[in-house]
SETIVEX-579142 format. One line per field, with one value per residue (C-alpha): residue number from 1; residue in three letters; x, y, z. Coordinates in Angstrom, 1 decimal. Layout:
N
n	c(NUM,...) .
res	c(ALA,...) .
c1	c(X,...) .
c2	c(Y,...) .
c3	c(Z,...) .
***
This chain:
519
n	c(1,2,3,4,5,6,7,8,9,10,11,12,13,14,15,16,17,18,19,20,21,22,23,24,25,26,27,28,29,30,31,32,33,34,35,36,37,38,39,40,41,42,43,44,45,46,47,48,49,50,51,52,53,54,55,56,57,58,59,60,61,62,63,64,65,66,67,68,69,70,71,72,73,74,75,76,77,78,79,80,81,82,83,84,85,86,87,88,89,90,91,92,93,94,95,96,97,98,99,100,101,102,103,104,105,106,107,108,109,110,111,112,113,114,115,116,117,118,119,120,121,122,123,124,125,126,127,128,129,130,131,132,133,134,135,136,137,138,139,140,141,142,143,144,145,146,147,148,149,150,151,152,153,154,155,156,157,158,159,160,161,162,163,164,165,166,167,168,169,170,171,172,173,174,175,176,177,178,179,180,181,182,183,184,185,186,187,188,189,190,191,192,193,194,195,196,197,198,199,200,201,202,203,204,205,206,207,208,209,210,211,212,213,214,215,216,217,218,219,220,221,222,223,224,225,226,227,228,229,230,231,232,233,234,235,236,237,238,239,240,241,242,243,244,245,246,247,248,249,250,251,252,253,254,255,256,257,258,259,260,261,262,263,264,265,266,267,268,269,270,271,272,273,274,275,276,277,278,279,280,281,282,283,284,285,286,287,288,289,290,291,292,293,294,295,296,297,298,299,300,301,302,303,304,305,306,307,308,309,310,311,312,313,314,315,316,317,318,319,320,321,322,323,324,325,326,327,328,329,330,331,332,333,334,335,336,337,338,339,340,341,342,343,344,345,346,347,348,349,350,351,352,353,354,355,356,357,358,359,360,361,362,363,364,365,366,367,368,369,370,371,372,373,374,375,376,377,378,379,380,381,382,383,384,385,386,387,388,389,390,391,392,393,394,395,396,397,398,399,400,401,402,403,404,405,406,407,408,409,410,411,412,413,414,415,416,417,418,419,420,421,422,423,424,425,426,427,428,429,430,431,432,433,434,435,436,437,438,439,440,441,442,443,444,445,446,447,448,449,450,451,452,453,454,455,456,457,458,459,460,461,462,463,464,465,466,467,468,469,470,471,472,473,474,475,476,477,478,479,480,481,482,483,484,485,486,487,488,489,490,491,492,493,494,495,496,497,498,499,500,501,502,503,504,505,506,507,508,509,510,511,512,513,514,515,516,517,518,519) .
res	c(MET,ASP,ARG,ILE,VAL,GLU,CYS,VAL,PRO,ASN,PHE,SER,GLU,GLY,ARG,ASN,PRO,ASP,THR,VAL,GLY,ALA,LEU,VAL,ALA,ALA,ILE,ARG,THR,VAL,LYS,ASP,VAL,PHE,LEU,LEU,ASP,GLN,GLU,MET,ASP,HIS,ASP,HIS,HIS,ARG,ALA,VAL,LEU,THR,PHE,ALA,GLY,SER,PRO,ARG,GLY,VAL,ALA,GLU,ALA,ALA,PHE,GLN,VAL,THR,ARG,ALA,ALA,THR,GLY,LEU,ILE,ASP,LEU,ARG,ARG,HIS,GLN,GLY,GLY,HIS,PRO,ARG,ILE,GLY,ALA,THR,ASP,VAL,VAL,PRO,PHE,VAL,PRO,ILE,ARG,GLY,VAL,THR,MET,ASP,ASP,CYS,VAL,ALA,LEU,ALA,ARG,GLU,VAL,GLY,ARG,ARG,ILE,GLY,SER,GLU,LEU,ASN,ILE,PRO,VAL,PHE,LEU,TYR,GLU,ARG,ALA,ALA,THR,ALA,PRO,HIS,ARG,THR,ASN,LEU,GLU,ALA,ILE,ARG,LYS,GLY,GLY,LEU,GLU,GLY,LEU,THR,ALA,ARG,MET,ARG,ASP,ASP,PRO,ALA,TRP,GLN,PRO,ASP,PHE,GLY,PRO,ARG,ALA,PRO,HIS,PRO,THR,ALA,GLY,ALA,THR,VAL,VAL,GLY,ALA,ARG,ALA,PRO,LEU,ILE,ALA,PHE,ASN,VAL,ASN,LEU,ASN,THR,GLY,ASP,LEU,GLU,THR,ALA,LYS,ALA,ILE,ALA,LYS,LYS,VAL,ARG,PHE,SER,GLY,GLY,GLY,LEU,PRO,TYR,VAL,LYS,ALA,ILE,GLY,VAL,GLU,LEU,ALA,SER,ARG,ARG,LEU,VAL,GLN,VAL,SER,MET,ASN,LEU,THR,ASN,PHE,GLU,GLU,THR,PRO,ILE,HIS,VAL,ALA,PHE,GLU,ALA,VAL,LYS,ALA,GLU,ALA,GLU,MET,ARG,GLY,VAL,GLN,VAL,ALA,GLY,SER,GLU,ILE,VAL,GLY,LEU,VAL,PRO,GLN,GLN,ALA,LEU,LEU,HIS,ALA,ALA,GLN,ARG,PHE,LEU,ALA,LEU,GLU,GLN,PHE,ASP,PRO,SER,GLN,VAL,LEU,GLU,THR,ARG,LEU,ALA,ASN,ALA,ILE,ALA,GLN,ASN,GLY,SER,SER,SER,GLU,ARG,VAL,ALA,LEU,THR,PRO,SER,GLY,ASP,TRP,ALA,THR,SER,VAL,THR,GLY,PHE,LEU,ALA,ALA,VAL,SER,ALA,GLY,THR,PRO,THR,PRO,GLY,GLY,GLY,SER,VAL,ALA,ALA,LEU,ALA,GLY,ALA,LEU,ALA,ALA,ALA,LEU,GLY,VAL,MET,GLY,CYS,ARG,ILE,GLY,PRO,PRO,ARG,SER,SER,ARG,ALA,VAL,GLU,GLU,PRO,SER,SER,PRO,VAL,PRO,GLU,GLN,ASP,VAL,ASP,LEU,ALA,ARG,ILE,GLU,ARG,ARG,LEU,VAL,GLU,LEU,GLY,ASP,LYS,LEU,ARG,GLN,LEU,MET,GLN,ALA,ASP,ALA,ASP,ALA,TYR,GLU,HIS,VAL,LEU,ARG,ALA,TYR,ARG,LEU,PRO,LYS,THR,ASP,GLN,THR,ARG,ALA,ASP,VAL,ILE,SER,ALA,ALA,LEU,ARG,ALA,ALA,THR,GLU,VAL,PRO,LEU,GLU,THR,ALA,VAL,LEU,ALA,ALA,GLU,THR,GLY,ALA,LEU,LEU,ARG,ALA,VAL,LEU,SER,ARG,VAL,LYS,SER,SER,VAL,ALA,THR,ASP,VAL,LYS,VAL,GLY,LEU,MET,MET,ALA,VAL,ALA,ALA,ILE,GLU,GLY,ALA,ARG,GLU,ASN,VAL,LEU,VAL,ASN,ILE,LYS,SER,GLN,THR,ASN,GLN,GLU,VAL,VAL,SER,GLN,ILE,SER,THR,LYS,LEU,GLN,ALA,VAL,GLU,ARG,SER,LEU,GLU,GLU,LEU,LYS,ARG,LEU) .
c1	c(-0.3,2.7,4.0,4.6,6.0,6.6,6.2,7.5,6.4,7.5,5.3,6.1,3.6,4.3,2.1,-1.5,-2.9,-6.0,-4.0,-2.0,-5.2,-6.6,-3.4,-3.9,-7.5,-6.5,-4.2,-6.9,-9.3,-7.1,-7.6,-4.8,-2.8,-2.0,-1.0,1.9,3.1,2.6,5.1,4.8,7.6,6.9,10.4,11.2,7.6,7.5,5.3,6.4,3.8,4.6,2.3,2.7,0.7,0.3,2.4,-0.8,-2.4,0.7,1.2,-2.4,-2.2,1.0,-0.7,-3.9,-2.0,0.2,-3.0,-4.4,-1.3,-1.3,-4.6,-3.8,-0.1,1.1,4.9,4.7,3.6,6.0,8.8,10.6,14.0,14.1,15.2,12.4,11.4,7.8,4.5,4.9,8.7,9.9,8.1,10.3,9.2,10.9,10.8,9.8,8.6,8.1,9.2,12.5,14.1,13.3,9.6,9.9,11.7,8.8,6.3,8.3,8.2,4.5,3.6,6.0,4.4,0.9,2.0,3.6,0.7,-2.3,-1.2,1.2,4.0,7.6,9.0,12.6,13.5,16.2,18.2,17.7,15.1,17.4,17.8,21.0,24.0,23.9,20.3,20.8,21.2,18.3,20.5,21.8,18.2,17.4,20.6,19.7,16.1,13.2,14.8,18.0,16.2,14.0,17.0,18.6,15.4,15.3,19.0,20.4,19.1,20.6,18.0,14.8,12.4,11.7,8.0,5.7,6.1,9.5,8.7,7.6,4.0,3.0,2.0,3.2,6.7,8.4,8.4,11.1,10.1,12.3,13.1,15.6,16.5,15.2,16.8,16.6,15.9,17.9,18.4,20.6,19.7,22.4,22.1,22.9,21.2,24.3,23.2,26.8,27.9,25.2,26.2,29.9,29.2,27.0,29.7,32.2,30.0,28.4,30.1,30.4,32.5,34.8,32.9,30.8,29.8,26.1,25.4,23.8,23.5,22.5,22.3,18.8,17.6,14.9,13.6,10.7,13.1,16.0,18.2,19.9,19.9,22.1,19.5,20.7,19.6,21.4,21.1,22.7,22.3,24.2,27.3,26.8,24.5,22.6,24.9,27.9,26.3,25.2,28.7,30.2,27.9,28.4,32.2,32.2,29.9,32.0,35.1,33.2,32.1,28.5,26.4,23.8,20.3,18.7,18.0,15.0,13.9,11.6,9.1,9.8,13.0,13.9,14.0,17.5,18.8,17.6,19.1,22.5,22.2,21.1,24.0,26.4,25.2,24.2,27.3,25.2,27.2,26.2,23.0,20.7,18.1,15.6,15.5,13.3,9.7,8.0,10.5,10.0,6.2,6.3,8.4,6.1,3.0,4.8,5.9,2.3,1.1,-1.0,-1.5,-2.5,-5.8,-6.7,-5.5,-8.0,-6.6,-8.3,-8.8,-7.0,-9.0,-10.2,-13.8,-12.8,-11.4,-14.6,-18.3,-19.1,-16.6,-18.0,-21.6,-20.6,-18.7,-21.6,-24.0,-21.7,-23.3,-20.2,-20.2,-17.9,-18.1,-21.4,-23.6,-20.7,-18.7,-21.8,-22.4,-18.9,-19.4,-22.5,-20.6,-17.9,-20.5,-22.0,-18.5,-18.0,-21.3,-20.2,-16.9,-18.7,-20.9,-17.9,-16.1,-19.1,-19.2,-21.7,-24.1,-22.4,-24.2,-22.5,-19.0,-16.9,-16.1,-13.2,-10.5,-6.9,-7.5,-10.6,-10.3,-11.3,-15.0,-15.5,-18.0,-15.3,-12.8,-15.4,-16.1,-12.4,-12.0,-15.0,-13.8,-10.5,-12.1,-14.6,-11.8,-10.1,-13.4,-14.0,-10.6,-11.1,-14.5,-13.2,-10.5,-13.2,-14.9,-12.0,-11.4,-15.0,-14.6,-11.3,-12.7,-15.6,-13.4,-11.4,-14.6,-15.5,-12.0,-12.1,-15.4,-13.8,-11.2,-11.7,-13.6,-10.7,-8.4,-7.6,-7.2,-10.5,-12.5,-9.9,-9.5,-13.2,-13.5,-10.7,-12.1,-15.6,-14.2,-12.6,-15.7,-17.7,-15.2,-14.9,-18.6,-18.6,-15.9,-17.9,-20.9,-18.8,-17.2,-20.5,-22.1,-19.3,-19.8,-23.5,-22.9,-20.5,-23.1,-25.6,-23.2,-22.5,-26.2,-26.6,-23.7,-24.0,-25.9,-29.5,-28.6,-26.4,-28.5,-30.4,-27.1,-26.0,-29.4,-28.8,-25.5,-27.2,-29.5,-26.5,-24.8,-27.9,-28.0,-24.4,-24.9,-28.0,-26.4,-23.1,-25.2,-27.0,-23.7,-22.4,-25.6,-25.4,-21.8,-21.9,-24.5,-21.9,-19.1,-18.4,-16.0,-18.3,-15.7,-15.6,-19.4,-19.6,-17.1,-18.7,-22.2,-21.2,-19.7,-22.8,-25.1,-23.3,-23.7,-27.4,-27.8,-26.1,-28.4,-31.5,-30.2,-29.6,-33.1,-34.7,-33.4) .
c2	c(-7.8,-7.4,-4.1,-3.6,-0.7,-0.6,2.5,2.8,6.2,7.2,9.3,11.3,9.4,6.3,6.6,7.1,3.9,5.7,8.2,5.4,3.5,6.5,6.5,2.8,3.4,6.1,3.5,0.8,3.0,3.0,0.3,-2.0,-1.4,-3.9,-2.9,-5.3,-4.1,-1.4,-0.6,1.9,2.8,4.8,5.9,6.9,8.3,7.1,4.9,3.0,1.7,-0.6,-1.0,-2.2,-2.4,-0.9,2.3,4.4,2.9,3.3,6.9,7.7,5.9,7.8,11.1,10.2,9.0,12.2,14.3,12.3,12.8,16.5,16.9,14.5,15.1,18.4,18.6,21.4,18.8,16.1,14.8,11.6,10.0,9.7,12.7,14.1,17.2,16.4,14.9,12.7,12.6,10.6,8.8,6.4,4.5,1.2,-0.8,-4.4,-6.0,-4.9,-1.3,0.6,3.0,5.7,4.8,5.3,8.6,9.8,8.7,10.5,13.7,13.4,12.8,15.4,18.0,17.1,17.4,20.7,22.2,20.7,20.4,23.4,21.4,22.0,18.8,17.8,15.0,12.6,9.5,8.6,11.4,14.1,17.2,18.3,16.2,17.9,16.7,13.0,11.8,11.9,12.8,15.9,17.2,16.4,18.0,20.2,18.9,21.1,24.1,23.7,23.0,26.1,28.3,26.9,27.4,31.0,31.9,29.6,29.6,26.1,24.9,25.9,23.0,21.1,21.7,23.7,26.8,28.3,27.9,24.8,24.0,25.4,21.9,19.4,20.7,19.5,16.1,14.2,12.1,9.9,6.7,4.1,0.4,-1.9,-1.3,-3.0,-1.0,-3.0,-1.9,-3.4,-2.7,-2.3,-3.2,0.3,3.6,5.7,7.4,8.6,4.9,4.2,7.4,6.5,2.9,4.3,6.7,3.8,1.4,3.8,4.3,8.1,7.5,5.1,2.0,-0.5,0.3,0.8,1.4,4.4,4.5,6.8,6.3,6.5,6.4,3.9,5.7,3.3,0.3,2.1,1.0,2.7,1.6,1.7,2.3,1.4,1.4,-1.2,0.2,-2.9,-6.1,-8.1,-6.1,-5.6,-8.4,-8.2,-10.5,-8.3,-5.2,-7.1,-8.4,-5.0,-3.4,-6.3,-6.0,-2.3,-2.7,-5.4,-3.1,-0.7,-3.3,-3.3,-6.4,-6.6,-6.8,-7.9,-6.7,-5.9,-5.5,-2.6,-3.3,-6.0,-7.8,-9.6,-13.4,-13.6,-11.3,-13.8,-16.7,-15.0,-14.7,-18.3,-19.6,-17.5,-18.3,-21.9,-22.7,-24.5,-26.6,-26.8,-24.9,-24.2,-21.4,-23.7,-25.8,-23.1,-24.4,-21.3,-20.9,-24.4,-24.0,-20.7,-22.4,-25.3,-23.1,-21.0,-24.2,-25.4,-22.3,-20.8,-17.1,-14.2,-14.1,-17.6,-17.3,-15.5,-13.1,-14.1,-11.3,-11.7,-12.8,-16.2,-15.4,-14.9,-18.3,-20.2,-19.6,-21.2,-19.0,-15.9,-16.7,-17.4,-14.1,-12.1,-13.6,-13.3,-10.1,-8.0,-4.8,-6.4,-8.0,-6.4,-5.2,-3.7,-6.9,-8.9,-6.4,-7.0,-10.8,-10.4,-8.6,-11.2,-14.0,-12.1,-11.9,-15.6,-16.6,-14.4,-16.2,-19.5,-18.4,-17.2,-20.5,-22.6,-20.4,-19.5,-21.9,-24.4,-23.1,-19.7,-21.1,-21.3,-24.8,-26.1,-26.4,-25.2,-22.4,-21.1,-17.7,-17.4,-16.4,-12.8,-14.1,-16.2,-13.3,-11.1,-13.7,-14.2,-10.5,-10.2,-13.3,-11.7,-8.5,-10.4,-12.3,-9.0,-7.6,-10.7,-10.5,-6.8,-7.4,-10.2,-7.8,-5.2,-7.7,-7.2,-3.6,-2.7,-4.4,-2.7,0.7,0.5,-0.7,2.5,4.5,2.9,3.5,7.1,7.8,6.2,9.0,11.4,14.5,16.5,15.0,17.8,15.4,13.6,15.5,15.0,11.3,10.8,12.6,10.6,7.3,8.2,9.0,5.6,3.9,5.7,5.2,1.5,0.7,3.3,1.3,-1.9,-0.2,1.0,-2.4,-4.2,-1.9,-2.7,-6.4,-6.1,-4.4,-7.2,-9.8,-8.2,-8.6,-12.2,-13.0,-12.4,-14.6,-17.8,-21.0,-21.1,-23.7,-21.2,-18.1,-18.6,-18.6,-15.4,-13.8,-14.8,-13.1,-10.0,-10.1,-10.4,-7.5,-5.4,-6.5,-5.6,-2.1,-1.4,-2.7,-0.8,2.3,2.2,2.1,5.1,7.1,6.3,7.2,10.3,11.8,12.1,13.5,17.2,17.8,19.2,18.8,15.1,14.9,16.6,14.3,11.1,12.3,12.9,9.4,7.9,9.5,7.7,4.4,5.0,5.6,2.2,0.6,1.8,0.4,-3.0,-3.1,-2.6,-6.0) .
c3	c(-12.7,-15.1,-13.8,-10.1,-8.1,-4.3,-2.2,1.4,2.9,6.3,8.6,11.7,13.8,15.9,19.0,17.8,16.2,15.0,13.0,11.4,10.8,8.9,6.8,6.0,5.1,2.6,0.9,0.8,-1.1,-4.2,-6.9,-7.9,-4.7,-1.9,1.6,2.5,5.9,8.5,11.4,14.3,16.7,19.9,20.6,16.9,16.8,13.3,11.1,8.0,5.5,2.6,-0.4,-4.0,-7.1,-10.6,-11.2,-11.6,-8.5,-6.3,-7.4,-6.5,-3.2,-2.4,-3.0,-1.1,2.0,2.0,1.8,4.8,6.8,6.1,7.9,10.8,11.8,13.3,13.4,16.0,18.6,17.5,19.7,18.6,18.2,14.4,12.2,10.2,8.2,7.4,8.5,5.4,5.7,2.8,-0.1,-2.1,-5.2,-5.8,-9.1,-8.5,-11.7,-15.3,-14.5,-14.7,-12.4,-14.9,-14.6,-10.8,-11.3,-13.4,-10.7,-8.1,-10.1,-10.8,-7.2,-6.0,-8.3,-7.0,-3.3,-4.0,-6.0,-4.4,-0.7,-0.6,0.8,-0.5,-2.1,-2.5,-5.0,-3.8,-4.7,-8.4,-8.9,-7.5,-9.6,-7.9,-6.6,-3.2,-2.7,-3.7,-0.1,2.3,5.2,3.4,3.0,6.6,8.0,10.9,10.9,9.8,11.4,9.4,6.1,6.7,7.1,3.9,2.0,3.2,2.6,-0.1,-3.7,-4.1,-1.5,-3.2,-3.4,-6.6,-6.2,-4.0,-1.9,-0.8,2.9,4.9,5.4,8.9,10.3,7.7,7.1,3.9,2.1,0.3,-2.7,-4.8,-6.5,-5.2,-5.2,-2.5,0.9,4.3,7.4,10.0,13.7,16.4,20.0,22.6,26.2,27.5,27.9,26.7,23.5,22.8,22.5,19.8,18.0,18.1,16.8,14.0,12.9,12.7,10.7,8.2,4.9,5.3,8.4,6.6,7.5,5.5,1.9,1.3,5.0,6.5,10.3,13.2,17.0,18.5,22.1,23.0,26.1,26.7,26.9,28.5,25.6,22.6,19.0,16.0,13.2,9.8,6.1,4.0,0.5,-1.2,0.8,-1.9,-1.2,2.5,3.8,7.1,8.9,8.0,9.4,12.5,13.2,12.7,15.2,17.6,17.4,18.0,20.9,22.5,22.2,24.4,26.9,25.6,24.7,21.9,23.2,19.9,16.4,14.3,10.7,10.0,7.1,4.6,3.6,0.4,0.9,-0.5,2.3,4.9,2.9,3.1,6.9,7.2,5.2,7.3,10.8,10.2,8.2,5.6,3.1,-0.5,0.2,-2.8,-2.6,-4.4,-1.2,0.3,0.3,-0.9,-3.8,-4.9,-4.7,-6.7,-9.4,-9.6,-10.0,-12.7,-14.6,-14.7,-16.4,-13.5,-14.2,-12.0,-13.9,-12.8,-9.2,-6.9,-4.4,-1.2,1.4,4.7,7.7,8.7,7.8,4.2,3.6,3.2,2.7,6.1,7.8,6.2,7.0,10.6,10.8,9.4,11.9,14.9,16.2,15.6,13.4,10.8,8.3,7.5,4.6,2.7,2.7,1.7,-1.2,-2.4,-2.2,-4.2,-6.9,-6.9,-7.3,-10.2,-11.9,-11.2,-13.0,-15.9,-16.2,-16.1,-19.0,-21.0,-20.5,-21.5,-24.6,-27.4,-29.1,-31.4,-34.5,-34.0,-34.2,-37.3,-38.8,-36.8,-39.5,-39.2,-41.7,-40.1,-38.3,-34.6,-34.5,-33.4,-30.8,-29.2,-29.2,-27.5,-24.8,-24.1,-23.7,-21.4,-19.4,-18.6,-17.4,-15.3,-13.6,-12.7,-11.4,-9.3,-7.7,-6.9,-5.4,-3.2,-1.9,-1.1,1.2,3.6,2.8,3.7,7.1,7.7,6.8,9.2,12.0,11.6,11.8,15.1,16.5,15.3,17.2,20.3,20.5,23.4,22.4,23.9,21.2,18.8,15.9,16.5,13.8,11.1,12.0,11.8,8.5,7.0,8.3,7.0,3.6,3.4,4.7,1.9,-0.9,-0.4,-1.0,-3.7,-5.5,-4.9,-6.6,-9.5,-10.1,-9.7,-12.3,-14.8,-14.0,-14.7,-18.0,-19.0,-18.0,-20.3,-23.1,-22.1,-22.0,-25.7,-26.7,-24.6,-24.9,-23.7,-21.1,-19.2,-19.8,-16.5,-14.6,-16.3,-15.4,-11.7,-12.0,-13.2,-10.2,-7.9,-9.6,-9.0,-5.4,-5.0,-6.4,-4.3,-1.1,-1.6,-2.5,0.8,2.7,0.7,1.5,5.2,5.6,3.5,5.8,8.6,6.4,7.2,4.3,1.6,-1.2,-0.5,-0.4,-3.8,-5.4,-4.0,-5.0,-8.6,-8.8,-7.1,-9.7,-12.5,-10.6,-10.2,-13.9,-14.5,-12.0,-13.8,-17.1,-15.5,-13.9,-17.4,-18.5) .
***
C-alpha cells in the first residue's frame, strides 16, 4: 500500500466494552483499513481507536464508526473526567506515507461534510483543516464543554459549524474533525488525590501557560485509583521529547511534595520517540538507531526487494499462523473460528492457486521469440496484471478470516447484555451488521477471484489447468459459504435500511455465482 493515512478518533465511552466492540466492528468492515490499537479508560470515560490504511478506506471507516457511535452513545448520560463535546468527540487524520497534509485536510472536509449532512451532527474543523484561526486549537472549541459550545453556537455568528445543523445533536452533541501531524498522548500519574495539584502542574508545563513548547496539558482525577493525572498531548516530540515532559512534571510535583506514581502512553507512539527516551535515561554513548532489531530487519527486507504484494498479511490470533492451528481451532467446539472464517480461507486458497497459474505462465508456443527487440507478449502482460490483483485479493481474504471471528464474537457479547440495558438493541443491530458485512465482503472478493481464475484458465499451460479449476471450485465454495452466513445474520437484523442495502449487494454476488457454476 503506497498511500497510508492514520485516523485516531476519540469517543465518549470508556466503561462499556460491548459498545467499544461495536465501534471496532464498524471499522473492521471497511476494506483497506487496519485496526492498530484500541484503548479504554474508566475514569476519563473515553475510548481511543487507531486505524490506518488507504485514504479512501480510512475516510469511509471514520464515517462508519461515527455513525455507529451516534446510535450507541448518549451524552446526556455521560459523566467522565475528560473534556468532550460529542459522542464521537474528535476525528483527526494524520499523513503517514505517500500523502500530504493537504490530502488529509481534504479527507477531513469530506468526512465532516458527510457527518453533518447524513448524521445531522454539527462539525467543526480544527488544526490544519480549520477555516478560522480561533477554531484551530481543539481546546478552544471544547471551552466550556458542550454547554459552552451550545451557547456560542446560539449567540455568536463566528461559532457557526462548518457543516451540519446550527444546534448540537440531542444525544451525540458535536464533532471536531481535522488534520494534524502525529502526536503522543502521554500521561503522568501523581501519588495524590488532590486535583488542584494536577491542574496547577498542567498549567505550568503546557505551552499556553508559559511552559514547554508543543505541549498541551490538563489535570484529571482518576477516582478509581485515588490518584490524579497530568494528561498531555505532545504535538512535536522532536522538539519536546517524552522524557522532557516527564521530567518537567516530576520536578513540579516534587516542588509540591508529591511523588510520581507512574506514566502511560495512550494509543501508539513513534519508535523514534522511545529511542529519544532510551538515550536520555540510559545515557547511551554513540547509539545508532539502526541498532534496533526491528529497524535492521525492516532495512534488510527492503534491500532484498520484498514488496507488500509478495508479503502476506497474516491475521492475528494463534490459530491463523498455521494450517494445523486453524484446523484445531475450527474443531475445538467454540463458536469461532467458524464457517465464515473457513469460507474466507477457501477464497484465499482459490486466489493462491490463481497466482500459481499466473507464475507458471502460458504455453511456450504462445510466447514471443525471446530476443531483446521482441515486445512483451500481451498474454504475459495480462497474466502479470491478474497476478497482482489475485495477490491483493488473497491478502484481503486472509484478513477476513480473523475479521469474521471477531465480528461474531461481538454478536455473542451483544446478546449477553442485560435486557434492561437501554443500548442493547442498538449494540445488537451494529454487531449484526458487522457480522453480515464481513461474510458479504468475503463473497464479493471470492466472486472477483473466481472471475479472474476463469481468465487465467484460458491462458495457462494444460499442466496447470487442473489446479486453476480446483481454485474455481474453492472460489464457488467460498461464495456459497459466505452467502449462507449473510442470509442467517440478516434474518435477525431489525434495521430495514441495512437489510435493503445488503440484499442488493447479495443479488449481484448471486449472479456472479451462477456464472461461475456454468463453467
